[in-house]
N, C-alpha and C positions, 0 to 999 in steps of 0.2 A: 489743332495746333499747326503753325507753319512748319514747313520742311526746313531742316538745318541750313540747306544751301540758300534758301530765301532769306533767312535771318542773317546770314553772314554778310549780306549786302547793306545792312542797316548800320547806322551810327551807334556808338556806344550808349549814349543817353537813351536812344530809342529802344535798344535791346534791353536795357535795365528796366524799362517800364513794360515792355511787351513780350519778351522772350519767355515762353512757358506760361503766359498769363492771358490767354484769349478769354473773352467774356464767357461766363458760364453758359453752356448750351441749353440748360433747362430754364433759367430765369433771366439771362442777359446780364447778370451781375458783372461789373467790370473788375471786381477784385475776386481772385480765386477763392472758393469756399474753404473753410477749415473742415476737412474730413476727419472729425474726431471719432474714429471708429477703429476697433481692433480687427474686425473680421467682416466678411462680405457674403451676401446670399449668392449661392451658386444655382444656376439653372440646370440641375441634374449633376451627377457626379462628374467632375472635371469640366463642367460647363461654366467657366468664370466669365464675368462681364468685364471686358477690357483687360483681362489677365489678373485682376485683383482677387486675392484669396485671403491674405493675412497681412496686416500693416507692418510687421517687421520686414517682410519681403518687399512690399510695395505699397505706397499710399499716394493718392492723387495730389495732395498738397505738397508732400515732399518731392514728388516727381516734377511739379511745377518749379520748385526751387532749383532742383538739379538741372532742369533744362535751361533755366536762366543762367546759372553759374557756368555751364558748359559754353553757352553762347558768349558770355562776357570774357572768358579766358580763351576763346577760340579753340575749344576742345571738342572732342566727340561725345564724351560722357562725363558726367559729374556725379558724385556721391556725397550726400549730406549726412553728417554724423552728430552725435549728441554733444560733442566738444571737439576742439582742435586736437587735443591729445588722443581722443578716440580715433580721429581721422589719421593721425600719424601712426598710431599703433597698428591699425588695420592695413595701412599701406606698407609698412615695414614687414609685417608678417606675410604679406602677399609677395613682396619682392625678395625677401631674404629667407635663408634656411640656416639651421645650426651649422656653424663653421664659417659662415660668411663674414666679411670684413667691410666696415663702413668708414669713410672719411667724413668727419663732421667739422664745422667751423670752430676756431678757437675763440669766437665771439658769437655766442648763440643764446637763444632763449633758455633759461634755466630749466624749464620743464622738459624741453627736448633733451638737454644733457642728462637730466635725471632718468628719463625713459631709457636712453641708451646705456647709461652707466649703472643704474640700479635694477632695471627690469630685464632688458634684452641681453645683458651679459649672462644672466642665469638661463637664458634660452640658447646660449651658445653663439650669439652674434657679437663679435668684437668690434671695437671702434678705436680710432685715434683722431686727435685734433690736428688741424692744419690751418695756417693763416691763408685763407682762400683768396684774398685780394692779391696775394703773391703767387702768380701763376707758376713760377719755377718751383716753389715749395709744393704746390699741388702736383706738378709733374713728377717731382722726386718721390713724393709719397705714393703716387699711383704706380710708379715703376718698382718701388721697393716691396709693396704689399699686394699689388693687384686687387684693388678693392672691387667688391661686387656692387657697391652703391656709394655715390657721393651725395651728401646732403648739404644744401646751400641755403643760406639766408642772404638776402640783399634787398634793402639795407639791413644790416645786422642789428641784433638786439643785445645790448643797449648802445654800442659804440658807433653805430651807423656807418660802418664800412661798406664799400660798394664792391661787388664781385662782377667781373666780366662774364656774363652768362653765356654768350656765344663761344668765348674762348674756353671756358671751363666745360661746356657741353662737348666741345671737340676733344678735350683731354679725357673726359670721362669715357666717351665712346671709343676712343683709340685704345683705352685700357680695358675695354670690354665691360665697363660699369654703366649702371643706370644713373641718371641725374634727376634728383628731386629738388625742387625749389620751394621754400616757404615764402609765399608772396604776401603774407599778412600785413607787413608794414607798408607795402606799396599799394596793395589792392590791384585788381585787374584794370582799374581805370588808369593807373599810372604806369603799369608794366605788365607785359604778357610773356612770361617765361617760356611757354610752349612754343611760341613763335621764334624763340631764340635757341631752341634745341633741347629744352628740358623734356624729360619723359613723363613727369608728373608734377603737378602743382598742389600744394597743401595750403589751407587757410584755417585760421581761427576766425570763423564768421562772427564770433562774438565781437570782434573789433570793428574795423571800418565798414565791412559789408552790412552787418546789423546796424551799427552806428549809433545806437541810442542807449547802450548799457542796460538793456532790459531782456537780453536773451543770450544763452550760451549755445555755441554750435561750432561745427567744423566741416571742412569739405576737402575732397580730393577731386582733381580734374585731370583727365588724360586724353590723348588723341588715339592711341593704339587700341583697336577693338579687342584684341586678344587679352591685353592687360585689363581692359575694362571688364571683360567677362570674368577674369580671375578676381578682380576687386568685388564685383557683384556677389560672387560666391562667398568670399571671405566676410563681406559685410553682413550678408544674410546669416552666415554660420555663427558669427560672433555677436551680432545683434546690437552694436552700438549706434543705432540709427537716430536721426533727428525726429522728434515727435511732430505731429501735425501743427500744433499751435506755434512751436518754436520755428518750424519751417515758414509759417505764415508771417511771423514777426520779422524774420530775416528777409523775406521777399519785400515786405513793407519798407524795411530800411534800404534795400538795394535800389529802390526807385529813385532815391535822392542821392545816391552815391556820388555821381559826377559833380553836382553842385556843392555837396559837402566837402569833397576832396579839394576842389578849387579853393574853398575858404580855409580849410585846414592848412593847405600849402602857403597861402598868402599870409595867414597869421603866424605860422611857424617861421617864415622868412623874416618877418619884422621882429619877432622875439630873438631869433638867432643874431640878427644884426645888432640889436641892442646889447645882448650878452657879450658879443665880441669886443665891444668897447668899454665894458664895465670893469672897474678896478678890482672887484671882488671875485672875478672869474678868471681862471688861468688858461682854460681851453674850452672851446665850443666844438661839439661834434654835430655838424649838419651839412649834408651834401650840397645844399644850395649855396654855401659860402664858396667863393672863388678859391680860397686857400685850402679847402678840403681836398685831400689827395685824390678822392674819387669824384671830384666835381665834374670834370669833363666826361667821364664815363657815364655818370648818372644822367647828365644832360643828353647823352646819346641814346641811352636805353630806357629812359623814363620820360613820361609826359610832364612830370613835375617832381619836386624834391621831397614831398611828403610832409606829414604833420608832426613828426617826432623830432625832438631836439634833446640832446644830452650835453651837460657841461660839468666841468670840474671846478670846485670851489677852492679859491686860493688859500683860504685859512685852514683847510684840511677837513677831515671826516666829521668832526663834531659840529663844525659850522655848516657842513652840507646837510646834516640832520636838522639843524636849527632852521636853515632856510626852508626846508620842507614843512616845518611846523608853523612858519610865520605867514605863509600865503593865505589869502582869504577867498580868492576866486578859483585858484588852482586847488582842487580837492586832493588831499593826501589819500592815495589809494592805488591798488594794483589794477592791472588791465590798461587799456588804451583804446583809441579810435572812436570814442563816443563824442557827442556834440559838446559835452562839457570838458573843460581842461582838467587834467590830472597831473599830479606831481608825485614822485616816489624816489626812494633811496635804494637803488638796485642791490647793493651789497647786502642789505638787511631785509630786503623784501623779495622782488621777483627772482633775483639771482642768488639767494641765500644757499640754495642747493649746490651751487658751483664753488662755494668757499673751499679753499685748499686745492683746487684743481687748476688745470691749464686755462679754464674759463673764468677764473675768479676776476671780478671786476674791481676797478679802483674804488677804495672806500670813500673818496671825496667826490664821487660821481653822483649827479642828480639827473633823473630822466623826466622829461616833460612830454605829455601827450597834449598838444595844443589844440584846443577846441575851436568852435566857430563863434564864440562870443565876440563882442566889440574888441578889436585889437588894442585900442588905446586903453581900455580897462585892464586888459591882460598885462600890457606893458607896465602900467602903474602898479599893479599888484606885484609883479616880479621885481620891480625896482625897490619897493618898500621891503620886500622879503630879503633882498640882498643887503639892505642897509646902506 
């Protein structure tokens, strides 16, 4: 495998295809093999081949994925997990201790909120929500509570707010806190938080990185070697690793990440523009729109504006649910980032766990994951669904 410094000089599209994916030295196969094994023969006690002894600790297929992810995020090391939530849990348990305090977004993925609110509170980690695109609000919260960790999403899920990563990294580090960025919505193709001061990046690789709605996975990427060693220990100790076949599927998806994201962005822009002028829609949330409050910031820190669009239905919650039921090409379902377009009602689906909290989403909100189908077909489907 190439040395990290050599990989760093290559373009993103090249890294996505080649990082961690040298042809197999035994056969010349251009696709890394699936090492579907739990254990490895040792040449004498302690005489491992390449350091492999047990696949919870290390597996060649998973290692190939991790090397690729580290290169794409411009990190030092990456860790692949069985799901995005497994990645989040391992990272938080590595960074936090009972008694620690975390600032989380007031607009975040419902599963992340559930993890902090229902699981980690029992472990003694407290949290509070803050509107993170309001830097003064973050500054006040950091001054008042001295958080140990600030957890960021940008764009946020589902309202697609944009957070200034460089500025919030500065605030976090001034307060003595670590900064974690969930980069799932953007993917490393559109945004590299580590380059803007984040200490760790998390992904649900189920989404854009895998890209085909056929695999569940998660990842953490870091630059600091000491933090990497601590993560490696926690990952091995807790065991929520990505399996060999899931790692292989995710690598397969990553190869086309750049071209898929370009199409996701182009299609989402056309959908957002149409929705903006539609009488059945009262608000469109998409950072690619000039009127979006985070538009200029998104243009500065992202390569493109992403494939996610949310909008509020003028006739209210019941009609929002009806719109979700009337689409034909947009499939009603949770998740996002696949090649097919999805539609969902966050208040009753992905963000139901946030009901009654500071993260409760508007009941008239609809969220779209815009796929890579023909844009004219998607536009026609959305127009007929809106009536």
